[in-house]
DOLOTOR-437292 format. One record per atom (N, C-alpha, C, O): residue number from 1; residue in one letter; chain; atom name; x, z, y. Coordinates in steps of 0.02 Angstrom, whole numbers, padded with zeros to 5 digits, always signed. Layout:
# DOLOTOR-437292
+------+-------+-------+------+--------+--------+--------+
! zami ! tilum ! vovex ! fike !     px !     pz !     py !
+------+-------+-------+------+--------+--------+--------+
!  NUM !     A !     A !   CA !      X !      Z !      Y !
...
+------+-------+-------+------+--------+--------+--------+
//
This chain:
# DOLOTOR-437292
+------+-------+-------+------+--------+--------+--------+
! zami ! tilum ! vovex ! fike !     px !     pz !     py !
+------+-------+-------+------+--------+--------+--------+
!    1 !     M !     A !    N ! -00209 ! -01339 ! +00874 !
!    1 !     M !     A !   CA ! -00202 ! -01274 ! +00842 !
!    1 !     M !     A !    C ! -00267 ! -01253 ! +00809 !
!    1 !     M !     A !    O ! -00267 ! -01226 ! +00754 !
!    2 !     I !     A !    N ! -00323 ! -01263 ! +00844 !
!    2 !     I !     A !   CA ! -00388 ! -01245 ! +00816 !
!    2 !     I !     A !    C ! -00403 ! -01286 ! +00754 !
!    2 !     I !     A !    O ! -00430 ! -01260 ! +00705 !
!    3 !     G !     A !    N ! -00385 ! -01351 ! +00757 !
!    3 !     G !     A !   CA ! -00395 ! -01395 ! +00699 !
!    3 !     G !     A !    C ! -00356 ! -01370 ! +00638 !
!    3 !     G !     A !    O ! -00381 ! -01373 ! +00582 !
!    4 !     F !     A !    N ! -00294 ! -01347 ! +00650 !
!    4 !     F !     A !   CA ! -00252 ! -01321 ! +00596 !
!    4 !     F !     A !    C ! -00284 ! -01259 ! +00564 !
!    4 !     F !     A !    O ! -00286 ! -01253 ! +00503 !
!    5 !     I !     A !    N ! -00308 ! -01214 ! +00606 !
!    5 !     I !     A !   CA ! -00340 ! -01153 ! +00581 !
!    5 !     I !     A !    C ! -00404 ! -01171 ! +00543 !
!    5 !     I !     A !    O ! -00418 ! -01143 ! +00490 !
!    6 !     S !     A !    N ! -00441 ! -01218 ! +00570 !
!    6 !     S !     A !   CA ! -00502 ! -01242 ! +00536 !
!    6 !     S !     A !    C ! -00486 ! -01271 ! +00468 !
!    6 !     S !     A !    O ! -00520 ! -01258 ! +00419 !
!    7 !     D !     A !    N ! -00432 ! -01312 ! +00465 !
!    7 !     D !     A !   CA ! -00411 ! -01341 ! +00401 !
!    7 !     D !     A !    C ! -00392 ! -01287 ! +00351 !
!    7 !     D !     A !    O ! -00410 ! -01291 ! +00292 !
!    8 !     L !     A !    N ! -00355 ! -01237 ! +00374 !
!    8 !     L !     A !   CA ! -00335 ! -01183 ! +00329 !
!    8 !     L !     A !    C ! -00395 ! -01145 ! +00302 !
!    8 !     L !     A !    O ! -00398 ! -01130 ! +00243 !
!    9 !     L !     A !    N ! -00443 ! -01131 ! +00345 !
!    9 !     L !     A !   CA ! -00503 ! -01096 ! +00323 !
!    9 !     L !     A !    C ! -00542 ! -01138 ! +00272 !
!    9 !     L !     A !    O ! -00564 ! -01112 ! +00221 !
!   10 !     S !     A !    N ! -00551 ! -01202 ! +00287 !
!   10 !     S !     A !   CA ! -00591 ! -01243 ! +00242 !
!   10 !     S !     A !    C ! -00554 ! -01257 ! +00177 !
!   10 !     S !     A !    O ! -00585 ! -01261 ! +00124 !
!   11 !     D !     A !    N ! -00487 ! -01265 ! +00179 !
!   11 !     D !     A !   CA ! -00448 ! -01278 ! +00119 !
!   11 !     D !     A !    C ! -00438 ! -01215 ! +00077 !
!   11 !     D !     A !    O ! -00449 ! -01215 ! +00017 !
!   12 !     G !     A !    N ! -00417 ! -01162 ! +00110 !
!   12 !     G !     A !   CA ! -00399 ! -01103 ! +00074 !
!   12 !     G !     A !    C ! -00457 ! -01060 ! +00052 !
!   12 !     G !     A !    O ! -00456 ! -01031 ! -00002 !
!   13 !     L !     A !    N ! -00508 ! -01057 ! +00093 !
!   13 !     L !     A !   CA ! -00563 ! -01012 ! +00079 !
!   13 !     L !     A !    C ! -00626 ! -01048 ! +00057 !
!   13 !     L !     A !    O ! -00675 ! -01016 ! +00037 !
!   14 !     G !     A !    N ! -00626 ! -01114 ! +00061 !
!   14 !     G !     A !   CA ! -00685 ! -01152 ! +00044 !
!   14 !     G !     A !    C ! -00739 ! -01148 ! +00097 !
!   14 !     G !     A !    O ! -00796 ! -01167 ! +00085 !
!   15 !     F !     A !    N ! -00721 ! -01125 ! +00156 !
!   15 !     F !     A !   CA ! -00767 ! -01119 ! +00212 !
!   15 !     F !     A !    C ! -00777 ! -01187 ! +00245 !
!   15 !     F !     A !    O ! -00728 ! -01222 ! +00258 !
!   16 !     S !     A !    N ! -00838 ! -01206 ! +00258 !
!   16 !     S !     A !   CA ! -00852 ! -01269 ! +00292 !
!   16 !     S !     A !    C ! -00912 ! -01260 ! +00338 !
!   16 !     S !     A !    O ! -00960 ! -01226 ! +00322 !
!   17 !     T !     A !    N ! -00907 ! -01293 ! +00395 !
!   17 !     T !     A !   CA ! -00962 ! -01290 ! +00442 !
!   17 !     T !     A !    C ! -01017 ! -01339 ! +00424 !
!   17 !     T !     A !    O ! -01073 ! -01334 ! +00450 !
!   18 !     G !     A !    N ! -01002 ! -01387 ! +00381 !
!   18 !     G !     A !   CA ! -01051 ! -01437 ! +00360 !
!   18 !     G !     A !    C ! -01053 ! -01497 ! +00406 !
!   18 !     G !     A !    O ! -01086 ! -01547 ! +00390 !
!   19 !     V !     A !    N ! -01018 ! -01494 ! +00462 !
!   19 !     V !     A !   CA ! -01016 ! -01549 ! +00510 !
!   19 !     V !     A !    C ! -00954 ! -01591 ! +00497 !
!   19 !     V !     A !    O ! -00899 ! -01565 ! +00493 !
!   20 !     L !     A !    N ! -00964 ! -01656 ! +00490 !
!   20 !     L !     A !   CA ! -00907 ! -01701 ! +00478 !
!   20 !     L !     A !    C ! -00883 ! -01730 ! +00544 !
!   20 !     L !     A !    O ! -00923 ! -01752 ! +00586 !
!   21 !     D !     A !    N ! -00818 ! -01731 ! +00552 !
!   21 !     D !     A !   CA ! -00786 ! -01760 ! +00612 !
!   21 !     D !     A !    C ! -00763 ! -01830 ! +00594 !
!   21 !     D !     A !    O ! -00709 ! -01840 ! +00566 !
!   22 !     T !     A !    N ! -00804 ! -01879 ! +00611 !
!   22 !     T !     A !   CA ! -00791 ! -01949 ! +00591 !
!   22 !     T !     A !    C ! -00724 ! -01974 ! +00617 !
!   22 !     T !     A !    O ! -00688 ! -02008 ! +00581 !
!   23 !     R !     A !    N ! -00707 ! -01958 ! +00679 !
!   23 !     R !     A !   CA ! -00643 ! -01981 ! +00706 !
!   23 !     R !     A !    C ! -00584 ! -01953 ! +00667 !
!   23 !     R !     A !    O ! -00536 ! -01988 ! +00653 !
!   24 !     K !     A !    N ! -00589 ! -01890 ! +00650 !
!   24 !     K !     A !   CA ! -00535 ! -01857 ! +00612 !
!   24 !     K !     A !    C ! -00529 ! -01889 ! +00542 !
!   24 !     K !     A !    O ! -00474 ! -01901 ! +00518 !
!   25 !     I !     A !    N ! -00585 ! -01900 ! +00510 !
!   25 !     I !     A !   CA ! -00586 ! -01930 ! +00444 !
!   25 !     I !     A !    C ! -00557 ! -02000 ! +00446 !
!   25 !     I !     A !    O ! -00515 ! -02018 ! +00405 !
!   26 !     D !     A !    N ! -00580 ! -02041 ! +00494 !
!   26 !     D !     A !   CA ! -00555 ! -02109 ! +00501 !
!   26 !     D !     A !    C ! -00480 ! -02110 ! +00516 !
!   26 !     D !     A !    O ! -00444 ! -02153 ! +00491 !
!   27 !     S !     A !    N ! -00457 ! -02064 ! +00556 !
!   27 !     S !     A !   CA ! -00386 ! -02058 ! +00571 !
!   27 !     S !     A !    C ! -00346 ! -02041 ! +00508 !
!   27 !     S !     A !    O ! -00293 ! -02069 ! +00497 !
!   28 !     N !     A !    N ! -00373 ! -01996 ! +00468 !
!   28 !     N !     A !   CA ! -00339 ! -01978 ! +00405 !
!   28 !     N !     A !    C ! -00339 ! -02036 ! +00356 !
!   28 !     N !     A !    O ! -00290 ! -02045 ! +00320 !
!   29 !     I !     A !    N ! -00392 ! -02075 ! +00355 !
!   29 !     I !     A !   CA ! -00394 ! -02134 ! +00312 !
!   29 !     I !     A !    C ! -00342 ! -02184 ! +00335 !
!   29 !     I !     A !    O ! -00309 ! -02217 ! +00294 !
!   30 !     M !     A !    N ! -00333 ! -02191 ! +00401 !
!   30 !     M !     A !   CA ! -00281 ! -02236 ! +00428 !
!   30 !     M !     A !    C ! -00212 ! -02213 ! +00405 !
!   30 !     M !     A !    O ! -00169 ! -02254 ! +00389 !
!   31 !     L !     A !    N ! -00200 ! -02148 ! +00405 !
!   31 !     L !     A !   CA ! -00136 ! -02122 ! +00380 !
!   31 !     L !     A !    C ! -00126 ! -02140 ! +00307 !
!   31 !     L !     A !    O ! -00071 ! -02161 ! +00286 !
!   32 !     L !     A !    N ! -00178 ! -02132 ! +00268 !
!   32 !     L !     A !   CA ! -00174 ! -02148 ! +00197 !
!   32 !     L !     A !    C ! -00164 ! -02222 ! +00185 !
!   32 !     L !     A !    O ! -00129 ! -02242 ! +00138 !
!   33 !     R !     A !    N ! -00193 ! -02264 ! +00228 !
!   33 !     R !     A !   CA ! -00187 ! -02336 ! +00220 !
!   33 !     R !     A !    C ! -00115 ! -02360 ! +00229 !
!   33 !     R !     A !    O ! -00099 ! -02417 ! +00211 !
!   34 !     Q !     A !    N ! -00072 ! -02319 ! +00256 !
!   34 !     Q !     A !   CA ! -00001 ! -02337 ! +00263 !
!   34 !     Q !     A !    C ! +00036 ! -02331 ! +00197 !
!   34 !     Q !     A !    O ! +00093 ! -02352 ! +00191 !
!   35 !     Q !     A !    N ! +00003 ! -02300 ! +00147 !
!   35 !     Q !     A !   CA ! +00033 ! -02290 ! +00081 !
!   35 !     Q !     A !    C ! +00013 ! -02348 ! +00035 !
!   35 !     Q !     A !    O ! -00046 ! -02366 ! +00032 !
!   36 !     E !     A !    N ! +00061 ! -02376 ! +00001 !
!   36 !     E !     A !   CA ! +00048 ! -02433 ! -00044 !
!   36 !     E !     A !    C ! -00005 ! -02418 ! -00097 !
!   36 !     E !     A !    O ! -00050 ! -02458 ! -00109 !
!   37 !     W !     A !    N ! +00001 ! -02359 ! -00128 !
!   37 !     W !     A !   CA ! -00046 ! -02342 ! -00182 !
!   37 !     W !     A !    C ! -00118 ! -02337 ! -00155 !
!   37 !     W !     A !    O ! -00165 ! -02352 ! -00190 !
!   38 !     F !     A !    N ! -00125 ! -02315 ! -00092 !
!   38 !     F !     A !   CA ! -00192 ! -02307 ! -00064 !
!   38 !     F !     A !    C ! -00220 ! -02374 ! -00041 !
!   38 !     F !     A !    O ! -00281 ! -02384 ! -00044 !
!   39 !     K !     A !    N ! -00178 ! -02420 ! -00020 !
!   39 !     K !     A !   CA ! -00201 ! -02486 ! +00001 !
!   39 !     K !     A !    C ! -00241 ! -02520 ! -00055 !
!   39 !     K !     A !    O ! -00293 ! -02551 ! -00042 !
!   40 !     K !     A !    N ! -00218 ! -02513 ! -00116 !
!   40 !     K !     A !   CA ! -00252 ! -02542 ! -00173 !
!   40 !     K !     A !    C ! -00322 ! -02511 ! -00182 !
!   40 !     K !     A !    O ! -00370 ! -02546 ! -00198 !
!   41 !     I !     A !    N ! -00326 ! -02447 ! -00172 !
!   41 !     I !     A !   CA ! -00390 ! -02412 ! -00177 !
!   41 !     I !     A !    C ! -00437 ! -02435 ! -00122 !
!   41 !     I !     A !    O ! -00495 ! -02449 ! -00134 !
!   42 !     Y !     A !    N ! -00410 ! -02438 ! -00062 !
!   42 !     Y !     A !   CA ! -00451 ! -02455 ! -00004 !
!   42 !     Y !     A !    C ! -00479 ! -02526 ! -00008 !
!   42 !     Y !     A !    O ! -00533 ! -02540 ! +00017 !
!   43 !     E !     A !    N ! -00442 ! -02571 ! -00040 !
!   43 !     E !     A !   CA ! -00463 ! -02640 ! -00047 !
!   43 !     E !     A !    C ! -00513 ! -02651 ! -00103 !
!   43 !     E !     A !    O ! -00544 ! -02704 ! -00107 !
!   44 !     N !     A !    N ! -00522 ! -02601 ! -00146 !
!   44 !     N !     A !   CA ! -00571 ! -02604 ! -00200 !
!   44 !     N !     A !    C ! -00640 ! -02588 ! -00171 !
!   44 !     N !     A !    O ! -00650 ! -02535 ! -00142 !
!   45 !     N !     A !    N ! -00688 ! -02634 ! -00179 !
!   45 !     N !     A !   CA ! -00754 ! -02626 ! -00148 !
!   45 !     N !     A !    C ! -00789 ! -02562 ! -00168 !
!   45 !     N !     A !    O ! -00822 ! -02530 ! -00126 !
!   46 !     Q !     A !    N ! -00784 ! -02542 ! -00231 !
!   46 !     Q !     A !   CA ! -00818 ! -02481 ! -00254 !
!   46 !     Q !     A !    C ! -00789 ! -02419 ! -00220 !
!   46 !     Q !     A !    O ! -00826 ! -02376 ! -00196 !
!   47 !     Y !     A !    N ! -00723 ! -02415 ! -00219 !
!   47 !     Y !     A !   CA ! -00690 ! -02358 ! -00187 !
!   47 !     Y !     A !    C ! -00701 ! -02359 ! -00112 !
!   47 !     Y !     A !    O ! -00711 ! -02306 ! -00081 !
!   48 !     Y !     A !    N ! -00699 ! -02418 ! -00082 !
!   48 !     Y !     A !   CA ! -00709 ! -02424 ! -00010 !
!   48 !     Y !     A !    C ! -00778 ! -02396 ! +00009 !
!   48 !     Y !     A !    O ! -00785 ! -02360 ! +00058 !
!   49 !     S !     A !    N ! -00828 ! -02414 ! -00031 !
!   49 !     S !     A !   CA ! -00896 ! -02388 ! -00018 !
!   49 !     S !     A !    C ! -00898 ! -02312 ! -00020 !
!   49 !     S !     A !    O ! -00932 ! -02281 ! +00020 !
!   50 !     L !     A !    N ! -00861 ! -02283 ! -00067 !
!   50 !     L !     A !   CA ! -00858 ! -02210 ! -00071 !
!   50 !     L !     A !    C ! -00824 ! -02181 ! -00009 !
!   50 !     L !     A !    O ! -00847 ! -02132 ! +00020 !
!   51 !     L !     A !    N ! -00768 ! -02211 ! +00011 !
!   51 !     L !     A !   CA ! -00730 ! -02186 ! +00068 !
!   51 !     L !     A !    C ! -00771 ! -02188 ! +00133 !
!   51 !     L !     A !    O ! -00762 ! -02147 ! +00177 !
!   52 !     I !     A !    N ! -00816 ! -02237 ! +00136 !
!   52 !     I !     A !   CA ! -00856 ! -02245 ! +00197 !
!   52 !     I !     A !    C ! -00920 ! -02203 ! +00195 !
!   52 !     I !     A !    O ! -00941 ! -02176 ! +00246 !
!   53 !     G !     A !    N ! -00951 ! -02197 ! +00136 !
!   53 !     G !     A !   CA ! -01018 ! -02168 ! +00134 !
!   53 !     G !     A !    C ! -01028 ! -02103 ! +00096 !
!   53 !     G !     A !    O ! -01081 ! -02073 ! +00101 !
!   54 !     N !     A !    N ! -00978 ! -02081 ! +00058 !
!   54 !     N !     A !   CA ! -00988 ! -02022 ! +00017 !
!   54 !     N !     A !    C ! -00970 ! -01959 ! +00057 !
!   54 !     N !     A !    O ! -00912 ! -01949 ! +00076 !
!   55 !     R !     A !    N ! -01020 ! -01917 ! +00068 !
!   55 !     R !     A !   CA ! -01010 ! -01857 ! +00110 !
!   55 !     R !     A !    C ! -00958 ! -01809 ! +00082 !
!   55 !     R !     A !    O ! -00916 ! -01784 ! +00119 !
!   56 !     E !     A !    N ! -00960 ! -01797 ! +00017 !
!   56 !     E !     A !   CA ! -00913 ! -01750 ! -00014 !
!   56 !     E !     A !    C ! -00841 ! -01775 ! -00006 !
!   56 !     E !     A !    O ! -00796 ! -01737 ! +00010 !
!   57 !     L !     A !    N ! -00832 ! -01839 ! -00018 !
!   57 !     L !     A !   CA ! -00765 ! -01869 ! -00013 !
!   57 !     L !     A !    C ! -00741 ! -01869 ! +00060 !
!   57 !     L !     A !    O ! -00683 ! -01855 ! +00073 !
!   58 !     R !     A !    N ! -00786 ! -01884 ! +00105 !
!   58 !     R !     A !   CA ! -00767 ! -01883 ! +00176 !
!   58 !     R !     A !    C ! -00750 ! -01813 ! +00200 !
!   58 !     R !     A !    O ! -00705 ! -01804 ! +00240 !
!   59 !     A !     A !    N ! -00786 ! -01763 ! +00175 !
!   59 !     A !     A !   CA ! -00770 ! -01694 ! +00191 !
!   59 !     A !     A !    C ! -00701 ! -01676 ! +00165 !
!   59 !     A !     A !    O ! -00663 ! -01640 ! +00198 !
!   60 !     Y !     A !    N ! -00685 ! -01701 ! +00106 !
!   60 !     Y !     A !   CA ! -00619 ! -01689 ! +00076 !
!   60 !     Y !     A !    C ! -00564 ! -01720 ! +00120 !
!   60 !     Y !     A !    O ! -00512 ! -01689 ! +00130 !
!   61 !     L !     A !    N ! -00578 ! -01779 ! +00146 !
!   61 !     L !     A !   CA ! -00528 ! -01815 ! +00188 !
!   61 !     L !     A !    C ! -00527 ! -01791 ! +00260 !
!   61 !     L !     A !    O ! -00486 ! -01814 ! +00299 !
!   62 !     Q !     A !    N ! -00571 ! -01746 ! +00278 !
!   62 !     Q !     A !   CA ! -00573 ! -01719 ! +00346 !
!   62 !     Q !     A !    C ! -00514 ! -01673 ! +00360 !
!   62 !     Q !     A !    O ! -00495 ! -01663 ! +00417 !
!   63 !     S !     A !    N ! -00486 ! -01645 ! +00308 !
!   63 !     S !     A !   CA ! -00431 ! -01597 ! +00316 !
!   63 !     S !     A !    C ! -00364 ! -01633 ! +00326 !
!   63 !     S !     A !    O ! -00341 ! -01669 ! +00282 !
!   64 !     N !     A !    N ! -00333 ! -01623 ! +00385 !
!   64 !     N !     A !   CA ! -00267 ! -01651 ! +00398 !
!   64 !     N !     A !    C ! -00216 ! -01623 ! +00349 !
!   64 !     N !     A !    O ! -00173 ! -01660 ! +00324 !
!   65 !     F !     A !    N ! -00221 ! -01559 ! +00336 !
!   65 !     F !     A !   CA ! -00175 ! -01526 ! +00289 !
!   65 !     F !     A !    C ! -00179 ! -01558 ! +00220 !
!   65 !     F !     A !    O ! -00127 ! -01573 ! +00190 !
!   66 !     R !     A !    N ! -00240 ! -01568 ! +00196 !
!   66 !     R !     A !   CA ! -00250 ! -01597 ! +00129 !
!   66 !     R !     A !    C ! -00224 ! -01669 ! +00127 !
!   66 !     R !     A !    O ! -00192 ! -01689 ! +00078 !
!   67 !     V !     A !    N ! -00238 ! -01709 ! +00178 !
!   67 !     V !     A !   CA ! -00217 ! -01779 ! +00179 !
!   67 !     V !     A !    C ! -00141 ! -01784 ! +00181 !
!   67 !     V !     A !    O ! -00112 ! -01826 ! +00147 !
!   68 !     K !     A !    N ! -00109 ! -01742 ! +00220 !
!   68 !     K !     A !   CA ! -00035 ! -01743 ! +00222 !
!   68 !     K !     A !    C ! -00006 ! -01723 ! +00155 !
!   68 !     K !     A !    O ! +00045 ! -01749 ! +00133 !
!   69 !     K !     A !    N ! -00040 ! -01677 ! +00121 !
!   69 !     K !     A !   CA ! -00018 ! -01656 ! +00055 !
!   69 !     K !     A !    C ! -00026 ! -01714 ! +00005 !
!   69 !     K !     A !    O ! +00016 ! -01724 ! -00038 !
!   70 !     I !     A !    N ! -00081 ! -01751 ! +00011 !
!   70 !     I !     A !   CA ! -00093 ! -01809 ! -00032 !
!   70 !     I !     A !    C ! -00038 ! -01861 ! -00022 !
!   70 !     I !     A !    O ! -00014 ! -01891 ! -00070 !
!   71 !     I !     A !    N ! -00018 ! -01870 ! +00039 !
!   71 !     I !     A !   CA ! +00034 ! -01920 ! +00055 !
!   71 !     I !     A !    C ! +00101 ! -01899 ! +00024 !
!   71 !     I !     A !    O ! +00137 ! -01941 ! -00002 !
!   72 !     R !     A !    N ! +00117 ! -01835 ! +00027 !
!   72 !     R !     A !   CA ! +00182 ! -01810 ! +00005 !
!   72 !     R !     A !    C ! +00188 ! -01795 ! -00070 !
!   72 !     R !     A !    O ! +00242 ! -01797 ! -00098 !
!   73 !     N !     A !    N ! +00132 ! -01779 ! -00101 !
!   73 !     N !     A !   CA ! +00135 ! -01750 ! -00167 !
!   73 !     N !     A !    C ! +00096 ! -01791 ! -00219 !
!   73 !     N !     A !    O ! +00037 ! -01805 ! -00211 !
!   74 !     E !     A !    N ! +00131 ! -01811 ! -00272 !
!   74 !     E !     A !   CA ! +00099 ! -01853 ! -00324 !
!   74 !     E !     A !    C ! +00043 ! -01816 ! -00361 !
!   74 !     E !     A !    O ! -00007 ! -01847 ! -00381 !
!   75 !     K !     A !    N ! +00050 ! -01750 ! -00370 !
!   75 !     K !     A !   CA ! -00004 ! -01712 ! -00402 !
!   75 !     K !     A !    C ! -00067 ! -01713 ! -00359 !
!   75 !     K !     A !    O ! -00122 ! -01718 ! -00385 !
!   76 !     S !     A !    N ! -00058 ! -01708 ! -00294 !
!   76 !     S !     A !   CA ! -00116 ! -01710 ! -00249 !
!   76 !     S !     A !    C ! -00147 ! -01780 ! -00249 !
!   76 !     S !     A !    O ! -00208 ! -01786 ! -00243 !
!   77 !     Q !     A !    N ! -00106 ! -01831 ! -00256 !
!   77 !     Q !     A !   CA ! -00132 ! -01900 ! -00262 !
!   77 !     Q !     A !    C ! -00174 ! -01907 ! -00325 !
!   77 !     Q !     A !    O ! -00227 ! -01937 ! -00324 !
!   78 !     A !     A !    N ! -00149 ! -01879 ! -00380 !
!   78 !     A !     A !   CA ! -00186 ! -01883 ! -00443 !
!   78 !     A !     A !    C ! -00252 ! -01845 ! -00438 !
!   78 !     A !     A !    O ! -00303 ! -01868 ! -00463 !
!   79 !     K !     A !    N ! -00252 ! -01787 ! -00405 !
!   79 !     K !     A !   CA ! -00313 ! -01748 ! -00395 !
!   79 !     K !     A !    C ! -00363 ! -01787 ! -00353 !
!   79 !     K !     A !    O ! -00423 ! -01787 ! -00368 !
!   80 !     F !     A !    N ! -00339 ! -01821 ! -00302 !
!   80 !     F !     A !   CA ! -00382 ! -01862 ! -00260 !
!   80 !     F !     A !    C ! -00411 ! -01920 ! -00300 !
!   80 !     F !     A !    O ! -00470 ! -01935 ! -00293 !
!   81 !     L !     A !    N ! -00371 ! -01952 ! -00342 !
!   81 !     L !     A !   CA ! -00396 ! -02007 ! -00384 !
!   81 !     L !     A !    C ! -00449 ! -01982 ! -00433 !
!   81 !     L !     A !    O ! -00498 ! -02017 ! -00446 !
!   82 !     L !     A !    N ! -00439 ! -01922 ! -00460 !
!   82 !     L !     A !   CA ! -00491 ! -01893 ! -00504 !
!   82 !     L !     A !    C ! -00556 ! -01882 ! -00467 !
!   82 !     L !     A !    O ! -00610 ! -01895 ! -00493 !
!   83 !     L !     A !    N ! -00551 ! -01858 ! -00406 !
!   83 !     L !     A !   CA ! -00611 ! -01848 ! -00365 !
!   83 !     L !     A !    C ! -00645 ! -01915 ! -00351 !
!   83 !     L !     A !    O ! -00707 ! -01919 ! -00356 !
!   84 !     L !     A !    N ! -00607 ! -01965 ! -00335 !
!   84 !     L !     A !   CA ! -00635 ! -02032 ! -00323 !
!   84 !     L !     A !    C ! -00673 ! -02057 ! -00385 !
!   84 !     L !     A !    O ! -00730 ! -02079 ! -00380 !
!   85 !     N !     A !    N ! -00641 ! -02052 ! -00442 !
!   85 !     N !     A !   CA ! -00672 ! -02075 ! -00504 !
!   85 !     N !     A !    C ! -00733 ! -02035 ! -00523 !
!   85 !     N !     A !    O ! -00782 ! -02062 ! -00548 !
!   86 !     K !     A !    N ! -00731 ! -01969 ! -00510 !
!   86 !     K !     A !   CA ! -00789 ! -01927 ! -00524 !
!   86 !     K !     A !    C ! -00848 ! -01948 ! -00481 !
!   86 !     K !     A !    O ! -00904 ! -01954 ! -00505 !
!   87 !     E !     A !    N ! -00835 ! -01960 ! -00417 !
!   87 !     E !     A !   CA ! -00887 ! -01980 ! -00371 !
!   87 !     E !     A !    C ! -00913 ! -02050 ! -00386 !
!   87 !     E !     A !    O ! -00971 ! -02066 ! -00374 !
!   88 !     L !     A !    N ! -00870 ! -02092 ! -00412 !
!   88 !     L !     A !   CA ! -00889 ! -02159 ! -00430 !
!   88 !     L !     A !    C ! -00939 ! -02159 ! -00488 !
!   88 !     L !     A !    O ! -00983 ! -02201 ! -00490 !
!   89 !     K !     A !    N ! -00931 ! -02112 ! -00534 !
!   89 !     K !     A !   CA ! -00975 ! -02107 ! -00592 !
!   89 !     K !     A !    C ! -01044 ! -02078 ! -00576 !
!   89 !     K !     A !    O ! -01092 ! -02089 ! -00612 !
!   90 !     T !     A !    N ! -01048 ! -02041 ! -00520 !
!   90 !     T !     A !   CA ! -01113 ! -02010 ! -00502 !
!   90 !     T !     A !    C ! -01155 ! -02055 ! -00459 !
!   90 !     T !     A !    O ! -01211 ! -02036 ! -00441 !
+------+-------+-------+------+--------+--------+--------+
//
């Protein structure tokens, strides 16, 4: 329940404690890896490096609410891909 409230605050209000929960992020990546479209991303070395080492991207994936939305919604998937590509260019 606390995690849900934390997700709502960070997603809806942009509030973040700045601390990354590695187990939560890795668990969310495991959920995404069950999706065919994400498997291709995860197997790409450049994207894999971002998923493992990019703080902004990992903070994005820390939200259970956001990850579930990415899984269910093609627009959210497209937004996530844009974020990946933006981070790849920097």
